[in-house]
C-alpha positions in Angstrom: 13.5 43.2 -70.2 13.7 39.9 -72.0 12.5 36.7 -70.5 16.0 35.3 -70.7 17.3 38.3 -68.6 14.5 37.8 -66.1 15.3 34.1 -65.8 18.9 34.9 -65.3 18.2 37.5 -62.6 15.9 35.1 -60.9 18.6 32.4 -60.9 21.1 34.8 -59.4 18.6 35.8 -56.7 18.0 32.1 -56.0 21.7 31.4 -55.7 22.2 34.4 -53.4 19.3 33.2 -51.2 20.8 29.7 -51.1 24.2 31.2 -50.1 22.5 33.4 -47.5 20.7 30.3 -46.1 23.9 28.3 -46.1 25.5 31.0 -44.1 22.7 31.2 -41.5 24.6 29.1 -39.0 28.1 30.5 -38.4 31.0 30.2 -36.0 30.7 26.5 -36.3 33.1 24.6 -34.0 33.1 20.8 -33.9 34.3 19.0 -30.7 35.1 15.4 -29.9 31.5 15.1 -28.5 29.4 17.4 -30.6 29.1 20.7 -32.3 28.7 24.4 -31.4 27.4 27.2 -33.6 25.5 30.5 -33.8 22.2 31.3 -35.4 21.6 35.1 -35.5 22.1 36.2 -31.9 21.7 32.7 -30.4 24.6 30.4 -29.4 23.9 26.6 -29.5 25.7 23.5 -28.3 24.9 19.9 -29.2 26.8 17.5 -27.0 26.6 13.7 -26.8 26.4 12.7 -23.1 26.3 9.0 -24.1 25.7 7.2 -27.4 22.0 7.5 -26.7 21.7 10.8 -24.8 22.2 14.2 -26.5 22.3 17.5 -24.6 21.0 20.6 -26.4 21.7 24.1 -25.0 20.9 27.5 -26.4 21.5 31.0 -25.0 21.2 34.6 -25.9 23.8 35.5 -23.3 27.4 36.0 -24.2 28.5 33.3 -21.7 26.9 30.0 -20.7 25.2 30.1 -17.4 27.0 28.8 -14.3 23.7 28.4 -12.4 23.0 25.2 -10.4 21.4 22.2 -12.1 20.2 20.2 -9.1 18.3 17.6 -11.1 21.4 16.3 -12.8 23.5 13.4 -11.6 27.0 12.4 -12.7 26.9 10.2 -15.8 29.7 7.7 -15.7 29.2 6.4 -19.2 30.8 8.2 -22.1 30.0 8.2 -25.8 32.1 6.4 -28.4 33.5 8.3 -31.4 31.3 11.2 -32.6 31.7 11.9 -36.3 30.4 14.7 -38.5 29.5 14.8 -42.2 27.5 17.0 -44.6 24.1 15.7 -45.8 21.4 17.4 -47.8 22.0 20.9 -46.5 22.6 19.8 -43.0 25.7 19.2 -40.8 25.1 15.8 -39.2 26.9 14.6 -36.0 26.4 11.0 -35.0 27.3 8.5 -32.4 26.8 4.7 -32.7 23.1 5.1 -31.8 21.9 8.6 -32.6 22.5 11.2 -35.3 21.6 14.9 -35.0 21.2 16.9 -38.2 21.7 20.6 -37.9 19.8 22.5 -40.5 22.2 25.0 -42.0 19.5 27.6 -42.8 17.8 27.7 -39.4 19.9 25.8 -37.0 17.0 23.5 -36.3 17.8 20.0 -35.1 16.5 16.6 -36.3 17.1 13.5 -34.2 17.5 10.1 -35.9 18.1 6.6 -34.8 21.1 4.5 -35.9 19.1 3.4 -39.0 18.5 7.0 -40.0 14.8 7.1 -39.1 13.7 10.5 -38.0 12.3 10.3 -34.4 11.9 14.0 -33.4 12.3 17.3 -35.2 12.6 20.8 -33.9 10.3 23.2 -35.8 12.4 24.1 -38.9 10.8 27.5 -39.3 11.0 28.6 -35.6 12.9 26.0 -33.5 13.2 28.3 -30.4 12.3 31.7 -29.1 13.6 34.0 -26.4 12.0 36.9 -24.6 13.8 39.1 -22.1 12.2 39.1 -18.6 13.0 40.8 -15.4 13.4 38.6 -12.3 11.9 40.2 -9.2 12.9 39.6 -5.6 10.0 39.7 -3.2 9.9 40.4 0.5 6.8 40.5 2.7 5.7 43.8 4.1 5.8 43.1 7.9 2.9 45.4 8.6 0.6 43.3 6.4 1.4 39.9 7.8 -1.5 38.1 9.5 -2.5 34.5 10.5 -4.8 32.8 8.1 -6.5 29.4 8.8 -6.2 27.0 5.9 -6.7 23.2 5.6 -2.9 23.0 5.8 -3.0 24.7 9.2 -2.5 28.2 10.5 -0.3 30.2 8.0 1.3 33.6 8.2 0.2 35.4 5.1 1.5 38.8 3.9 -1.1 41.1 2.4 1.5 42.9 0.4 5.0 42.2 -0.8 7.8 44.7 -1.6 9.4 43.8 -4.9 12.5 44.9 -6.6 14.4 43.8 -9.7 17.1 41.3 -9.0 18.4 40.6 -12.6 17.4 39.9 -16.2 16.7 36.4 -17.6 14.9 34.8 -20.5 11.5 33.3 -21.1 12.6 30.5 -23.5 10.6 28.2 -25.8 11.6 25.0 -27.6 9.4 24.0 -30.5 9.0 20.6 -32.0 7.1 18.7 -34.7 5.7 15.3 -33.7 4.1 12.7 -35.9 0.4 12.5 -35.7 0.4 8.8 -34.8 2.6 9.0 -31.7 1.5 9.1 -28.1 3.2 11.3 -25.5 3.3 10.7 -21.7 4.8 12.4 -18.7 5.0 15.9 -17.2 4.0 14.6 -13.8 0.2 14.8 -13.0 -2.5 17.3 -12.4 -6.2 17.4 -11.5 -7.2 16.0 -14.9 -7.6 12.4 -16.1 -5.2 13.1 -19.1 -2.9 10.2 -20.0 -1.8 10.8 -23.6 -0.6 14.4 -23.8 -1.3 14.9 -27.5 -3.5 17.9 -28.1 -3.2 19.1 -24.5 -2.1 22.3 -22.9 -0.6 22.3 -19.4 0.5 25.0 -17.1 3.3 23.3 -15.1 3.9 24.4 -11.5 3.9 22.6 -8.1 0.6 22.5 -6.2 -1.2 20.4 -3.6 -2.9 18.5 -6.4 -0.1 18.7 -9.0 3.5 17.5 -9.4 5.7 18.8 -12.3 8.2 16.5 -13.8 9.5 18.2 -17.0 10.1 14.9 -19.0 8.1 13.3 -21.7 8.4 9.9 -23.4 7.0 9.0 -26.8 5.6 5.7 -28.2 8.3 6.1 -30.8 10.9 5.2 -28.2 12.5 8.5 -27.2 12.3 10.8 -24.3 13.0 14.5 -23.7 14.1 16.0 -20.4 13.9 19.8 -19.9 16.6 21.0 -17.5 14.6 23.9 -16.1 13.2 24.8 -12.7 10.8 27.7 -13.3 7.1 27.5 -14.1 6.5 26.1 -17.5 3.8 25.8 -20.2 3.4 22.7 -22.5 1.2 23.2 -25.6 0.6 20.5 -28.3 -1.6 21.5 -31.2 -1.8 22.0 -34.9 1.1 24.4 -34.8 3.3 21.8 -33.2 4.6 21.2 -29.7 6.0 24.0 -27.6 7.6 23.9 -24.2 8.1 27.3 -22.6 10.1 28.0 -19.4 9.2 31.3 -17.7 12.7 32.1 -16.3 16.0 30.7 -17.5 19.5 31.8 -18.3 19.9 29.1 -21.0 17.4 26.8 -22.8 18.5 23.2 -21.9 17.0 19.9 -22.9 18.2 16.3 -23.3 17.1 14.0 -26.1 17.1 10.3 -25.0 16.9 7.4 -27.4 15.3 4.3 -25.7 15.0 2.8 -28.2 12.0 1.6 -26.3 9.8 3.6 -23.9 11.3 1.7 -21.0 14.8 2.5 -22.3 14.0 6.2 -22.4 13.0 6.0 -18.7 16.3 4.2 -18.0 18.1 7.1 -19.8 16.2 9.6 -17.7 17.5 7.9 -14.5 21.0 7.9 -15.9 20.8 11.7 -16.1 18.9 12.3 -12.9 20.1 9.5 -10.6 19.2 5.9 -10.0 16.1 5.4 -7.8 17.1 4.6 -4.3 15.5 1.5 -2.6 13.2 1.6 0.3 13.7 -0.9 3.2 11.7 -4.1 2.5 9.1 -3.3 5.2 8.1 -0.1 3.4 6.6 -2.2 0.6 4.1 -3.6 3.0 0.8 -2.1 4.1 0.8 1.4 5.5 -2.0 2.5 7.8 -2.6 6.2 8.2 -5.4 8.7 8.9 -5.9 12.3 10.0 -5.0 11.6 12.8 -3.9 9.5 15.8 -4.0 11.9 18.8 -1.9 10.1 21.4 1.0 7.8 21.6 -1.2 5.1 23.2 -3.6 5.3 20.2 -0.7 4.7 17.8 0.4 1.6 19.7 -3.1 0.3 20.3 -3.9 0.5 16.6 -1.0 -1.7 15.7 -2.1 -4.1 18.4 -5.6 -4.2 16.9 -4.1 -5.2 13.5 -2.1 -8.0 15.1 -5.1 -9.2 17.1 -7.2 -9.3 14.0 -4.4 -10.9 12.0 -4.5 -8.1 9.3 -1.0 -7.6 7.9 0.7 -4.2 8.6 4.2 -2.8 8.4 4.0 0.9 9.0 1.8 3.2 11.1 1.7 6.9 10.5 1.5 9.8 13.0 0.0 12.7 11.1 0.2 16.4 12.1 -0.9 18.2 15.2 1.1 16.0 17.6 2.6 19.3 18.7 1.2 21.8 21.2 -1.9 23.6 19.9 -1.0 26.7 18.0 2.6 25.6 17.6 2.1 24.8 14.0 4.6 22.6 12.3 6.8 22.2 15.4 8.8 18.9 15.6 8.3 19.0 19.4 5.5 16.6 20.5 3.1 17.8 23.1 4.2 16.2 26.4 0.7 15.5 27.7 -0.2 13.3 24.7 3.3 12.0 23.8 5.1 11.8 27.1 7.6 9.2 26.0 8.2 9.0 22.2 10.9 6.3 22.6 8.3 4.1 24.5 5.9 4.7 21.6 8.3 3.6 18.9 9.5 0.7 21.0 5.9 -0.5 21.5 5.4 -0.4 17.7 8.8 -2.1 17.0 8.0 -4.8 19.5 5.0 -5.6 17.4 7.2 -5.9 14.3 6.0 -2.6 12.8 7.5 0.8 12.1 6.6 4.5 12.6 6.3 7.3 10.2 5.7 10.9 11.3 4.7 14.1 9.6 7.1 17.0 9.5 6.6 20.5 8.0 8.9 23.1 6.4 7.3 26.0 8.3 7.9 25.3 12.0 6.3 27.6 14.6 8.8 30.1 16.2 7.1 29.4 19.6 9.3 26.3 20.1 13.1 26.2 20.1 13.5 24.7 16.6 11.4 27.3 14.8 13.0 30.1 16.9 16.5 29.0 16.0 15.6 28.9 12.3 14.0 32.3 12.4 16.7 34.0 14.4 19.4 32.4 12.3 17.9 33.8 9.1 17.2 30.4 7.6 13.6 31.1 6.6 12.2 32.5 3.4 9.0 34.0 2.2 6.0 35.5 3.9 4.7 32.2 5.4 7.8 31.6 6.2 9.5 28.4 5.0 12.8 26.8 5.6 15.1 27.9 2.8 16.2 24.4 1.7 18.2 25.9 -1.2 20.7 26.7 1.5 22.4 23.6 2.9 23.1 25.3 6.2 19.4 26.0 6.7 18.6 22.4 5.9 21.2 21.2 8.4 19.7 23.2 11.2 16.2 22.0 10.4 17.3 18.3 10.2 19.3 18.6 13.5 16.2 19.6 15.3 14.1 17.0 13.6 16.6 14.4 14.7 16.8 15.8 18.2 13.1 15.9 18.9 11.9 12.9 16.8 14.5 10.8 14.9 16.7 9.8 17.9 13.6 8.3 19.6 13.2 5.6 16.9 11.1 7.2 14.1 11.6 5.0 11.0 10.1 7.1 8.2 9.3 10.7 7.4 6.3 12.4 5.8 7.7 15.7 4.4 4.4 17.5 3.9 3.7 20.8 2.1 6.8 20.7 -0.1 5.4 23.0 -2.8 5.7 25.0 -0.5 3.1 27.7 -1.3 -0.5 27.0 -2.6 -2.0 30.4 -3.0 -5.5 29.2 -4.0 -5.7 26.7 -1.2 -8.0 28.9 0.8 -11.5 28.7 2.4 -13.0 30.5 -0.6 -15.9 28.3 -1.7 -15.2 29.1 -5.4 -11.8 28.5 -6.9 -10.6 31.5 -8.9 -10.5 31.2 -12.7 -7.1 32.8 -12.4 -5.8 29.9 -10.2 -2.7 29.2 -12.4 -1.6 32.9 -12.4 -2.3 33.2 -8.6 -0.4 30.1 -7.7 2.7 30.8 -9.8 2.8 34.3 -8.4 2.5 32.9 -4.9 5.4 30.5 -5.5 7.5 33.3 -7.0 7.1 35.4 -3.9 8.4 32.7 -1.7 11.5 31.8 -3.7 13.5 32.7 -6.7 11.2 32.4 -9.7 13.9 30.6 -11.6 13.8 27.7 -9.1 10.2 27.7 -7.9 9.5 24.1 -9.0 12.6 22.7 -7.3 11.9 23.2 -3.6 10.9 19.6 -2.9 13.9 18.4 -4.8 16.5 20.3 -2.7 14.5 19.4 0.4 14.7 15.7 -0.4 18.4 15.9 -1.4 19.3 17.7 1.9 17.2 15.3 3.9 18.9 12.3 2.3 22.4 13.9 2.9 21.7 14.6 6.6 19.9 11.3 7.2 22.8 9.2 5.9 25.1 11.1 8.2 22.9 10.4 11.2 21.6 6.9 10.4 24.2 5.4 8.1 22.8 1.9 8.2 19.1 2.7 7.5 17.5 3.5 4.2 15.4 6.7 3.9 11.7 6.7 3.4 10.5 10.2 2.6 6.8 10.5 1.7 6.5 13.9 0.1 3.7 16.0 -1.6 6.0 17.4 -4.3 8.9 16.1 -6.4 11.1 16.8 -9.4 13.6 14.9 -11.5 16.2 13.6 -9.1 13.8 13.1 -6.2 13.8 9.4 -7.0 17.5 9.3 -6.0 16.8 10.8 -2.6 14.3 8.3 -1.1 11.2 10.2 -2.1 7.8 8.7 -2.5 5.3 11.2 -4.0 1.6 11.2 -3.3 -1.1 12.9 -5.2 -2.3 15.4 -2.6 -5.5 16.1 -0.8 -8.1 14.6 -3.2 -11.8 14.1 -2.7 -13.8 10.9 -2.4 -15.7 10.6 -5.7 -15.7 7.8 -8.3 -14.6 10.3 -11.0 -11.6 11.3 -8.8 -10.7 7.6 -8.4 -10.7 7.1 -12.1 -8.6 10.3 -12.5 -6.1 9.0 -10.0 -5.7 5.7 -11.9 -4.5 7.9 -14.8 -2.5 10.3 -12.6 -0.2 7.6 -11.0 0.5 6.2 -14.5 1.4 9.7 -15.8 3.7 10.3 -12.9 5.5 6.9 -13.4 5.8 7.6 -17.1 7.5 10.8 -16.2 10.5 8.8 -14.9 10.0 8.8 -11.1 9.0 5.3 -10.0 7.7 5.9 -6.5 4.1 7.2 -6.3 1.1 6.6 -4.2 -2.2 8.2 -3.2 -4.6 8.5 -0.2 -6.6 5.3 -0.6 -10.2 6.3 -0.3 -9.3 10.0 -0.8 -8.4 12.6 1.8 -11.8 14.3 2.0 -14.8 12.0 2.2 -17.4 14.7 2.8 -18.3 18.0 1.1 -17.1 21.1 2.9 -16.8 24.8 2.6 -13.6 25.1 0.4 -13.7 24.2 -3.3 -11.4 21.2 -2.7 -13.5 19.6 0.0 -15.7 17.9 -2.5 -16.4 14.3 -1.4 -19.7 12.6 -1.9 -19.9 10.8 1.4 -20.9 12.9 4.4 -21.3 9.8 6.6 -17.9 8.4 5.7 -17.4 4.7 6.4 -21.0 4.4 7.6 -22.1 4.9 4.0 -22.2 1.6 2.1 -21.5 3.6 -1.1 -18.2 4.9 0.4 -17.4 1.4 1.6 -17.6 0.2 -2.0 -15.5 3.1 -3.3 -12.9 2.6 -0.6 -12.7 -1.2 -1.3 -12.1 -0.7 -5.0 -9.6 2.1 -4.3 -7.7 -0.2 -1.9 -7.7 -3.1 -4.3 -6.0 -0.9 -6.9 -3.6 0.6 -4.3 -2.3 -2.9 -3.6 -0.5 -2.6 -6.9 1.3 0.7 -6.3 4.9 1.1 -5.1 3.6 2.3 -1.7 0.4 0.8 -0.4 -1.1 3.4 1.9 -4.5 4.3 3.3 -5.0 7.8 4.5 -7.7 10.5 4.9 -9.7 12.7 7.1 -13.5 12.8 8.0 -13.8 9.1 8.8 -11.6 6.4 10.3 -9.6 4.2 7.8 -8.8 1.0 9.7 -10.4 -2.1 8.0 -12.7 -2.9 10.9 -14.6 0.3 10.3 -15.8 -1.1 6.9 -17.7 -4.0 8.4 -17.2 -7.1 10.4 -15.4 -10.3 9.4 -17.6 -12.3 7.1 -19.1 -9.2 5.5 -18.3 -8.4 1.9 -16.4 -5.1 2.2 -14.3 -6.1 5.2 -13.4 -9.4 3.7 -12.4 -7.8 0.4 -10.2 -5.2 2.1 -8.4 -7.9 4.1 -8.0 -10.1 1.1 -6.4 -7.2 -0.9 -3.9 -6.6 1.9 -3.1 -10.3 2.1 -2.6 -10.3 -1.7 -0.1 -7.5 -1.3 2.0 -9.6 1.1 1.8 -12.6 -1.2 3.2 -10.4 -4.0 6.0 -9.0 -1.9 8.7 -11.2 -3.5 7.7 -9.9 -6.9 7.4 -6.3 -5.7 10.8 -6.3 -3.9 12.5 -8.0 -6.9 11.0 -5.3 -9.1 12.4 -2.7 -6.7 15.8 -4.0 -7.3 15.4 -3.7 -11.0 14.0 -0.2 -10.6 17.3 0.7 -9.0 19.7 -1.3 -11.1 18.1 -1.1 -14.6 15.9 2.0 -14.5 12.8 -0.1 -14.6 9.3 0.9 -13.3 6.8 -0.6 -10.9 3.8 0.6 -12.9 3.4 1.8 -16.6 0.7 2.8 -19.1 -0.2 -0.2 -21.2 1.2 1.6 -24.3 4.8 1.1 -22.9 4.6 -2.6 -23.7 2.4 -2.2 -26.8 3.4 1.2 -28.4 2.2 0.2 -31.9 -1.3 -0.7 -30.7 -3.4 2.5 -31.1 -6.0 1.1 -28.7 -3.5 1.4 -25.8 -2.5 5.0 -26.4 -5.1 6.5 -24.1 -6.1 3.4 -22.1 -6.6 5.3 -18.8 -8.2 2.7 -16.5 -5.8 -0.2 -17.1 -2.2 -0.4 -16.0 0.8 -2.6 -16.2 2.3 -3.8 -12.9 5.8 -5.1 -13.4 6.5 -6.7 -16.8 3.5 -8.8 -17.4 0.6 -8.1 -15.1 -2.4 -6.1 -16.3 -4.4 -4.4 -13.5 -7.9 -3.2 -14.4 -9.6 -1.5 -11.5 -13.4 -1.1 -11.2 -13.9 2.7 -11.4 -17.7 2.9 -11.2 -20.1 1.6 -8.5 -22.1 -1.6 -9.0 -23.4 -2.2 -5.5 -24.3 1.1 -3.8 -24.6 4.8 -4.7 -24.0 7.5 -2.1 -26.3 7.4 0.9 -26.2 3.5 1.0 -28.6 3.4 -1.9 -28.6 0.0 -3.6 -27.9 -0.1 -7.3 -30.5 -2.3 -8.9 -29.6 -4.6 -11.8 -26.0 -3.7 -12.1 -23.7 -6.3 -13.6 -20.6 -6.9 -11.4 -18.3 -7.0 -14.5 -16.0 -4.7 -16.4 -14.7 -4.6 -19.9 -10.9 -5.2 -20.2 -8.9 -4.6 -23.3 -6.3 -7.3 -23.8 -3.5 -6.4 -26.3 -2.3 -9.0 -28.8 -1.0 -12.2 -27.3 -2.1 -14.8 -24.8 -3.4 -13.8 -21.4 -4.5 -15.5 -18.2 -7.1 -14.5 -15.6 -5.0 -14.2 -12.5 -7.9 -15.5 -10.3 -9.2 -18.4 -12.3 -6.3 -19.3 -14.6 -8.6 -19.0 -17.6 -6.6 -18.7 -20.9 -7.7 -15.8 -23.1 -6.7 -14.6 -26.6 -5.7 -11.0 -26.8 -6.2 -8.3 -29.4 -9.8 -7.8 -28.2 -12.0 -6.5 -25.4 -13.4 -9.1 -23.0 -16.0 -8.8 -20.3 -14.7 -10.2 -17.0 -16.3 -10.9 -13.7 -15.6 -8.2 -11.1 -17.3 -9.0 -7.8 -16.4 -6.9 -4.8 -14.1 -9.6 -3.6 -11.5 -9.0 -6.3 -10.0 -6.6 -8.8 -9.7 -7.8 -12.5 -6.0 -8.9 -13.1 -4.6 -10.6 -16.1 -1.1 -12.0 -16.7 0.7 -12.2 -20.1 1.9 -15.5 -21.3 5.6 -16.0 -20.7 5.5 -14.2 -17.3 7.1 -15.6 -14.2 5.6 -14.3 -11.0 7.2 -15.1 -7.6 4.9 -15.1 -4.7 5.3 -15.7 -1.0 3.2 -17.0 1.9 0.6 -15.1 3.9 2.5 -13.1 6.5 1.6 -10.4 9.1 4.7 -8.3 8.2 7.3 -8.2 5.5 10.1 -10.0 7.4 8.0 -12.6 9.2 9.1 -15.7 7.2 12.4 -15.0 5.5 13.0 -18.7 4.9 9.5 -19.5 3.4 9.4 -21.1 0.0 8.8 -18.9 -3.0 6.2 -20.0 -5.4 7.1 -19.4 -9.0 4.0 -19.0 -11.1 4.7 -19.8 -14.7 2.2 -18.5 -17.3 2.7 -20.7 -20.4 2.1 -19.9 -24.0 5.3 -18.0 -24.7 9.0 -18.1 -23.7 9.8 -15.9 -20.8 12.8 -14.4 -18.9 12.8 -13.1 -15.3 15.4 -11.8 -13.0 14.9 -12.4 -9.3 16.5 -9.8 -7.1 17.4 -10.2 -3.3 19.3 -8.2 -0.8 19.5 -7.6 2.9 16.3 -5.5 2.9 17.9 -2.7 4.8 21.0 -0.5 4.7 22.9 0.8 1.7 24.9 -2.3 0.9 23.0 -2.7 -2.4 24.8 0.5 -3.6 28.1 -1.3 -3.1 27.0 -4.4 -5.1 25.7 -6.4 -2.1 22.8 -8.1 -3.7 22.1 -11.4 -5.6 20.4 -11.9 -9.0 18.9 -15.2 -10.2 18.0 -15.3 -13.8 15.1 -17.6 -14.7 14.1 -18.7 -18.2 10.9 -20.5 -19.3 11.2 -22.6 -22.5 7.6 -23.0 -23.5 8.1 -25.6 -26.2 10.1 -27.8 -23.9 8.0 -27.0 -20.8 11.3 -26.4 -18.9 12.2 -23.7 -16.4 15.9 -23.0 -16.0 16.9 -21.4 -12.8 20.3 -20.0 -13.5 23.3 -19.8 -11.3 23.0 -17.1 -8.6 25.3 -14.1 -9.1 26.3 -11.9 -6.2 26.0 -12.2 -2.4 25.0 -10.0 0.5 25.3 -10.2 4.3 22.8 -12.7 5.8 21.9 -14.3 2.4 20.3 -17.7 2.6 22.4 -19.9 0.5 19.6 -22.5 0.1 16.1 -21.6 -0.9 13.0 -23.6 -1.8 11.0 -22.8 -4.9 7.6 -24.2 -5.7 7.1 -24.2 -9.5 3.5 -23.9 -10.6 2.5 -23.9 -14.3 -0.8 -22.1 -14.5 -3.5 -23.6 -16.6 -2.3 -27.2 -16.4 -3.1 -30.2 -14.3 -0.3 -31.7 -12.3 1.5 -31.2 -9.1 3.8 -28.3 -8.4 7.5 -29.0 -8.6 9.4 -28.5 -5.4 13.0 -27.4 -5.9 15.7 -26.9 -3.3 18.0 -24.3 -4.9 21.5 -23.8 -3.6 22.7 -21.2 -6.0 23.8 -23.6 -8.8 21.8 -23.7 -12.0 19.0 -26.2 -12.1 16.5 -27.2 -14.8 12.9 -27.9 -13.7 11.1 -30.1 -16.2 7.3 -29.9 -16.1 5.0 -32.4 -17.8 4.7 -31.5 -21.5 2.0 -34.1 -22.1 -0.6 -32.6 -19.8 -3.8 -31.4 -21.5 -4.7 -27.8 -20.8 -7.2 -27.5 -18.0 -10.2 -25.1 -18.5 -9.4 -23.6 -15.1 -5.9 -23.2 -13.6 -4.5 -25.9 -11.4 -4.3 -24.4 -8.9 -5.9 -20.9 -9.4 -5.1 -18.1 -7.0 -7.6 -18.6 -4.3 -6.6 -16.4 -1.4 -3.9 -16.1 1.2 -2.5 -19.6 0.7 -3.0 -21.4 -2.6 
């Protein structure tokens, strides 16, 4: 055979291969909002939800699934024109903001911005995979059910389950290729200190110490939401990034163009629901412990706060208020709680509120649990209320209201919403098969396809029933698990029953940031950790057997509380040792004074916190963020675990190692009471002293026990209020506007009634403020909007930090006003005035 013939045959083979490749996608159908096609035996749909959000669905089934998608909210926005064209072997569909290229050979997708820059690619060689799986239905064998004591109380546990096949489904994997230089955040949190997810592998299921949120956001300004509810596996490595759902009908995900990281979060909220607002008082200080034992103790504790003039807005009644052995019952024991209405009135008369713990596994020894059991509203071997059934949730809530809500309970602690933690036992050694054991345990309690969604449907049903019963009061639902959509149902997630160790505190600083970066804004933790001492189970691993009597624990607790003052909910809680401030020393001693000062700081910051809450609802903003969100191009911020952004311009850098005492009250000799803080590029101010600092470097800052390092970015406007004892004490008090010069700045000040659902109907006011740094002028724009009870006149005190001169007092009546500050003042080495305590 001649070389010419060989070359000709080779050319023919190449042409045939190209035609075969071009024919790899078939049955192409273009719609007004996207494209549908087949690749081999897989059907795919690419649909523009908005100009910035694209829905991708793939299935091996003949028909698309009609299964529920409880995380999704109605999206009112619609995309503009979606057009299609051919480009370099791909069919490209594009909106005004995003284009999606469909590889004709493999059907793999490539997501680009409006300028054509590639942001995210599916793996071109193997973009997705499906594996057939059998879905099993489990029922406990009644003969093997026994009562087992756990830290979560007495539980019914089945030794054996009877399983049968219910249906077939798919184990589905989506594979992507990310750039080496991008950071990735989200997926909720777990027991690790991971922040940037690159190079990590995660088994994703709900647990006492984990919350799954199947959403990631990249430093390149996009996010991906996986619309799935089963257990999942995330794996990022040299072979690419893979996200696998254990049980699905279809593979579903959403690509969201920010184009900033904050914009990607806003898109996530557009898909899953705007975050609801808490009542204003819920942003104050929350005192809790395990536990108050009588109604008199609850009221007396609030009285003690008021007598000592320590601010407080919410007191928490934890579990075991029921009759002994009546686990999870909403019926209080009459001997200890003879008049619940008198208890709540006593607290309300002191201008505070009451939260109470409720459980999804009420004892059948009382009427509520008996009704649920006999009505067939329970599921699993434990058993739990089947919140996937609205009728079961309605019966549960009706009893909660009958025995608790109607007596004046203000807020709810929906505990144990995983609802099964199979390895949460008294075994002193945790199994190395914990993931497998826990996923199997959850799959026995509920449908494996929805085992991560229990807390979501619980919260959604609770919100629905609460609004029927208490239509003028916002819902506060502290819950141990959550999912996309929980933020729209009044849910505040906390990080579970953690142990008192400095390493755990550092881990928690990263964990709350990861959770917030996952799109859900309301997160908190047990300040000081739940377990202070070391106990028999693997999770009781605290370092402080003497609790608050140990000076080492007092230091840890103080540092934890200082950081907690910058979370959406500011809440102390735990077992083993009391948590009220006076147990950490007497007035005039360092730890007590530092604790009280941190609580007072929280109340001074309430105007800023509540204004941010409004923007969280209206604009999809966040309370807290990893530093990389504001500085995505700075590689030093990518995995900056122990620093955090609060609001737009405040950097919080907690002290995460002891400098005064080790465990056992052992003094630490020669320790410097400082910490290193990385300041990204720009100009920054020390919040406490007003010292002006150049960014782009690491600085060593003073960190005495009396304060947490805090820095504010130039151009920031921070509204602050007076020292108060509760959130609504001085509604007419002047608001201090702290201006941090060195850059222009914009700020939106939000106000509403502080209670009720009027804000959803547009009953709120926005005041835009702009700082012109060159002219040294603050423009307070015309107020837009109104709400019932709004004060038409307000006093502002304008303080330019870092400059001599008197603050400017402004009476604002809603009309635009320009406040001129002196532009000839020389910079002072220390702020005039610095922040110096409750009243500056």
